C-alpha positions, 0 to 999 in steps of 0.5 A, a space after each residue: 250379089 248385085 256386085 258380083 254379077 256386074 262382072 266384065 272380063 272375058 272378051 271370049 264370053 262377052 262378044 257372043 252374049 252382046 258384042 255381036 250386036 254392039 258392032 251394029 249399034 256402033 256403025 249406027 253411031 259413028 254414022 250419026 255423029 259424022 266426025 271428019 277424017 284424021 281426027 283424034 278419038 278417045 273411046 272410053 269403056 272400049 271392052 274387047 274393042 268393038 267401037 274403036 274397031 268399027 270407027 277405025 273402019 268407018 270414020 278414018 281417025 288419025 288415032 284412037 286411044 282406048 281405055 278400059 278398066 279390065 287388063 283382061 278385056 284390054 289384053 283381048 282387044 289387043 289380040 283382035 286389033 291390031 291398026 297401029 292407029 289404036 292403042 289400049 291402055 287399062 285405065 279408070 274412066 273418071 281419071 283417063 289418061 289424055 291431055 286436055 283437048 287432045 283429042 276431037 271426039 271422044 266417045 263411050 259404047 255400053 259401059 256409061 252406066 256401069 262406071 261408079 259417078 259417071 258424072 265424073 267419066 263424062 267430065 274427062 270425057 268433056 276435058 279431053 276434047 278440043 272446043 268444038 269437040 264431040 263427046 257421045 255416049 250410047 247404052 242399051 235400053 234396058 227398061 225396054 227395047 234390049 228385048 234379048 234382055 228384057 225377056 231375060 229379066 220379065 221371066 226371072 222376076 217372076 220365077 224370083 222377086 228377089 231378081 228385080 234388084 239385079 234387072 238393069 232397067 230398074 238399076 240403071 236410070 242412064 238408060 232413058 233418055 231424058 236421064 241422058 240428057 240431063 247427064 250432058 246437060 249438067 255436064 255443059 255440053 252444047 247442042 245435046 241430041 239424043 236418039 234411038 238407034 235400033 238393031 236387029 237381033 236374029 238367033 238361029 235357034 233357042 240355043 243361040 239365044 241361051 247359051 250366052 248367058 251361061 258365060 257369067 259376064 254381065 249381070 243377067 248371065 251372072 245372075 243365071 249361073 248362080 243359080 243352082 242347075 234345077 232353078 236354073 232350068 226353070 228358067 231357062 224353059 220358062 224363057 223358051 216359052 215366052 220367046 216368039 219362036 218361028 217354025 224354023 226355031 229362028 228367033 227375031 228380036 230387037 235390040 235398042 240402045 240410046 245415043 246422046 252426043 254433046 259439043 264442047 263449047 
């Protein structure tokens, strides 16, 4: 059941779920990295192209080589991002189609914890950058600060203790800063730093919050759609009762990501 829930294929379903918030994090992430203009980038686990698009908009790259294991995501990204500086390729993050030292920056947004043997993916990112190049990732703080998912899983586990096995917080140790720093240090990267990036996630109303969970993209939506209608309605109403809803029906939450960076020596 856990493996079946980790489905990331539909760009149209992903964007209203977390893609819209990922773009806000990506902008702050790139400002923090401050990579020089005209640099060569690799975007690993590019998904729908949110981070690639933000690199193109904010960082004035010479090129961005973007890879993802999902051919459907790659096709979606190609349709959305038409800038000739970007190329999208379906490939395994643990065997990047990039020569040794051919990039100045290798980055990954919201993907590393979903890659089996993430240390291999990080090794490939490190291999691809030149001496002094930047390797950096960000992942959601599933354990605490990604509130739209935290409210979902807290309600799901209260109703169904077996759902704990799908909750990204316990499942992904890389959603914590100490684990990310250890991973980067073990990869031999230098000047390793980690920081939190928080962005507001404001929903117009409960439907704006809930409907993306019906897209079956990722563990939480996958779990929601595995329930029968009665159990899904119980979950929906449990979450509705616990969300901080304003008088106008809007819901203001926070999305926190942990970002980590290092340099190849």
